[in-house]
TORGUBA-158607 format. One record per residue (C-alpha): residue number from 0; x, y, z. Coordinates in nm, 2 decimals. Layout:
NUM,X,Y,Z .
...
//
This chain:
0,4.47,17.87,-0.74 .
1,4.51,17.63,-0.45 .
2,4.44,17.26,-0.43 .
3,4.29,17.08,-0.13 .
4,4.30,16.70,-0.15 .
5,4.12,16.44,0.06 .
6,4.33,16.13,0.08 .
7,4.23,15.79,0.23 .
8,4.30,15.42,0.20 .
9,3.97,15.31,0.35 .
10,3.63,15.39,0.21 .
11,3.34,15.51,0.43 .
12,3.54,15.77,0.62 .
13,3.33,16.07,0.52 .
14,3.57,16.23,0.28 .
15,3.30,16.32,0.03 .
16,3.09,16.47,0.31 .
17,3.37,16.69,0.43 .
18,3.47,16.79,0.07 .
19,3.12,16.93,0.00 .
20,3.10,17.10,0.34 .
21,3.44,17.27,0.29 .
22,3.36,17.37,-0.06 .
23,3.03,17.53,0.02 .
24,3.19,17.73,0.31 .
25,3.47,17.84,0.09 .
26,3.22,17.95,-0.18 .
27,3.02,18.14,0.08 .
28,3.34,18.34,0.16 .
29,3.36,18.45,-0.20 .
30,3.61,18.19,-0.33 .
31,3.54,18.03,-0.67 .
32,3.55,17.66,-0.59 .
33,3.57,17.35,-0.82 .
34,3.52,17.00,-0.71 .
35,3.71,16.71,-0.87 .
36,3.55,16.37,-0.79 .
37,3.78,16.08,-0.87 .
38,3.61,15.84,-0.64 .
39,3.43,15.56,-0.84 .
40,3.13,15.58,-0.60 .
41,3.09,15.94,-0.72 .
42,2.91,16.05,-0.40 .
43,3.03,16.41,-0.44 .
44,2.92,16.42,-0.80 .
45,2.57,16.27,-0.73 .
46,2.52,16.52,-0.45 .
47,2.63,16.81,-0.68 .
48,2.40,16.69,-0.96 .
49,2.10,16.69,-0.72 .
50,2.20,17.03,-0.59 .
51,2.23,17.20,-0.93 .
52,1.95,17.02,-1.12 .
53,1.74,17.33,-1.15 .
54,2.02,17.59,-1.13 .
55,1.97,17.90,-1.34 .
56,2.31,18.05,-1.28 .
57,2.66,17.90,-1.30 .
58,2.70,17.70,-0.98 .
59,2.96,17.77,-0.72 .
60,3.11,17.53,-0.63 .
61,3.14,17.39,-0.98 .
62,3.22,17.03,-1.07 .
63,3.50,16.93,-1.31 .
64,3.45,16.59,-1.47 .
65,3.80,16.45,-1.49 .
66,3.95,16.10,-1.56 .
67,4.24,16.03,-1.33 .
68,4.49,16.02,-1.62 .
69,4.38,16.36,-1.73 .
70,4.38,16.53,-1.39 .
71,4.71,16.70,-1.41 .
72,4.65,16.85,-1.75 .
73,4.30,16.97,-1.65 .
74,4.44,17.13,-1.33 .
75,4.69,17.31,-1.55 .
76,4.41,17.44,-1.77 .
77,4.20,17.55,-1.48 .
78,4.50,17.74,-1.33 .
79,4.59,17.90,-1.66 .
80,4.23,18.01,-1.72 .
81,4.20,18.15,-1.36 .
82,3.88,17.96,-1.34 .
83,3.90,17.87,-0.97 .
84,4.05,17.99,-0.65 .
85,4.02,17.65,-0.47 .
86,4.01,17.31,-0.62 .
87,3.89,17.03,-0.39 .
88,3.99,16.68,-0.50 .
89,3.81,16.37,-0.36 .
90,4.00,16.05,-0.45 .
91,3.93,15.68,-0.43 .
92,4.04,15.49,-0.12 .
93,4.37,15.38,-0.27 .
94,4.75,15.41,-0.28 .
95,4.75,15.36,-0.66 .
96,5.06,15.51,-0.83 .
97,4.87,15.81,-0.98 .
98,4.79,15.93,-0.63 .
99,5.15,16.05,-0.57 .
100,5.12,16.28,-0.87 .
101,4.80,16.42,-0.74 .
102,4.95,16.48,-0.39 .
103,5.24,16.67,-0.54 .
104,5.00,16.92,-0.70 .
105,4.82,16.98,-0.37 .
106,4.87,17.27,-0.13 .
107,4.73,17.07,0.16 .
108,4.59,16.72,0.23 .
109,4.33,16.62,0.47 .
110,4.32,16.25,0.58 .
111,3.98,16.15,0.73 .
112,4.01,15.86,0.96 .
113,3.75,15.70,1.19 .
114,3.86,15.62,1.55 .
115,3.89,15.24,1.50 .
116,4.18,15.00,1.49 .
117,4.10,14.90,1.14 .
118,4.14,15.26,1.02 .
119,4.46,15.31,1.21 .
120,4.61,14.99,1.06 .
121,4.53,15.13,0.71 .
122,4.72,15.46,0.76 .
123,5.09,15.38,0.72 .
124,5.08,15.33,0.34 .
125,4.88,15.65,0.27 .
126,5.08,15.85,0.52 .
127,5.40,15.72,0.37 .
128,5.29,15.83,0.02 .
129,5.19,16.18,0.15 .
130,5.52,16.22,0.32 .
131,5.70,16.12,0.00 .
132,5.50,16.39,-0.18 .
133,5.62,16.65,0.08 .
134,5.28,16.80,0.09 .
135,5.16,16.93,0.43 .
136,4.88,16.73,0.58 .
137,4.66,16.67,0.88 .
138,4.42,16.40,1.01 .
139,4.05,16.46,1.07 .
140,3.88,16.22,1.31 .
141,3.55,16.15,1.15 .
142,3.22,15.97,1.24 .
143,3.32,15.98,1.61 .
144,3.05,15.86,1.84 .
145,2.91,16.08,2.12 .
146,2.81,15.97,2.47 .
147,2.97,15.67,2.62 .
148,3.18,15.59,2.32 .
149,3.37,15.92,2.34 .
150,3.66,15.72,2.49 .
151,3.75,15.59,2.15 .
152,3.81,15.95,2.04 .
153,4.03,16.03,2.34 .
154,4.24,15.72,2.26 .
155,4.25,15.80,1.89 .
156,4.40,16.15,1.91 .
157,4.73,16.06,2.07 .
158,4.77,15.77,1.83 .
159,4.72,16.00,1.53 .
160,4.93,16.27,1.68 .
161,5.23,16.04,1.68 .
162,5.21,16.03,1.30 .
163,5.10,16.39,1.23 .
164,4.88,16.68,1.32 .
165,4.51,16.63,1.41 .
166,4.30,16.91,1.26 .
167,3.98,16.84,1.46 .
168,3.71,16.58,1.55 .
169,3.39,16.56,1.34 .
170,3.13,16.35,1.53 .
171,2.85,16.15,1.38 .
172,2.56,16.39,1.35 .
173,2.23,16.33,1.19 .
174,2.25,16.67,1.02 .
175,2.51,16.53,0.77 .
176,2.29,16.26,0.61 .
177,1.98,16.48,0.64 .
178,2.15,16.76,0.46 .
179,2.29,16.53,0.20 .
180,1.95,16.40,0.12 .
181,1.83,16.76,0.07 .
182,2.13,16.84,-0.15 .
183,2.26,17.07,0.11 .
184,2.54,17.09,0.36 .
185,2.51,17.08,0.74 .
186,2.59,17.45,0.76 .
187,2.30,17.52,0.54 .
188,2.06,17.26,0.68 .
189,2.11,17.34,1.04 .
190,2.33,17.65,1.07 .
191,2.33,17.67,1.44 .
192,2.39,17.30,1.50 .
193,2.68,17.11,1.63 .
194,2.77,16.96,1.29 .
195,2.79,17.31,1.14 .
196,3.01,17.42,1.43 .
197,3.25,17.14,1.38 .
198,3.27,17.18,1.01 .
199,3.34,17.56,1.04 .
200,3.62,17.47,1.28 .
201,3.77,17.24,1.02 .
202,3.74,17.51,0.75 .
203,3.90,17.76,0.98 .
204,4.19,17.52,1.02 .
205,4.22,17.46,0.65 .
206,4.20,17.82,0.56 .
207,4.49,17.91,0.78 .
208,4.70,17.63,0.63 .
209,4.62,17.74,0.28 .
210,4.72,18.10,0.36 .
211,5.05,17.97,0.50 .
212,5.12,17.79,0.17 .
213,5.02,18.09,-0.03 .
214,5.26,18.31,0.17 .
215,5.54,18.05,0.14 .
216,5.49,18.04,-0.24 .
217,5.49,18.42,-0.27 .
218,5.81,18.46,-0.07 .
219,6.06,18.37,-0.35 .
220,5.88,18.60,-0.59 .
221,5.90,18.89,-0.34 .
222,6.27,18.82,-0.28 .
223,6.34,18.82,-0.65 .
224,6.16,19.15,-0.70 .
225,6.35,19.32,-0.42 .
//
C-alpha cells in the first residue's frame, strides 16, 4: 500500500479536486483506491457521497471516515488487511502538529499552490514541515489563469523551483466545477478536454514517483534475500 498526501497551508487551492481526479485515474488503471478526507470542509467526502449514492457495487475509490487522531491506526489496519493499493489523504490547510505524523507515513506529497504572492508567502511553514518529515514532494501550480494572465504562471514556476520540484501546471478550466457538480471528474466529464489532459499529466508524474518509492523500499529486502 502506498500513500499520497495533499498538503497545504491555504485553503481554496484545489487540493480536493486534484485528489478525486488522481483517485479516479488510479482506480481506472486497476488500483484499489481509498480516500481519507481530513479537511473540515469535507469537499472530497461530499463529492464521493453524491457519486456513490446509488451504487450497487463496492465503490472504487472507497472512502475511509477517519478522525485525525485515529489516522495512523486506521492506515495500519488498511495496510494489514491489504484493503487498498493507494490511499489518498486530503488534509486541512494547517501546520498543526499531527500533520508531521501524517507526512511521515506518506510515500509522496503534492503541494497545490496558486500563482499568487499570498500563496507563496504561506509556503515556508508547510515546506519546512515536509522537509522535516523527509518525504519526497512536489508543487502543483493550480487554478492558473489562461490568456493574458499567463505571465503569473511564468513567474511562479521559477519561484517554486527554488524551493522544490514543480510537477505541472493545472489551469482553471470550467470542466472541473462542471464535473464536480455531476459527481464526476474532468477525465470522465470531458475526456478529450484540456483539463483531462493536464490531470493525466499530473497522474503520470505521481505514478512515476510512487514507483520510485516502491522500488527504493523493495531494495533492502532484495539485498537481505541475496
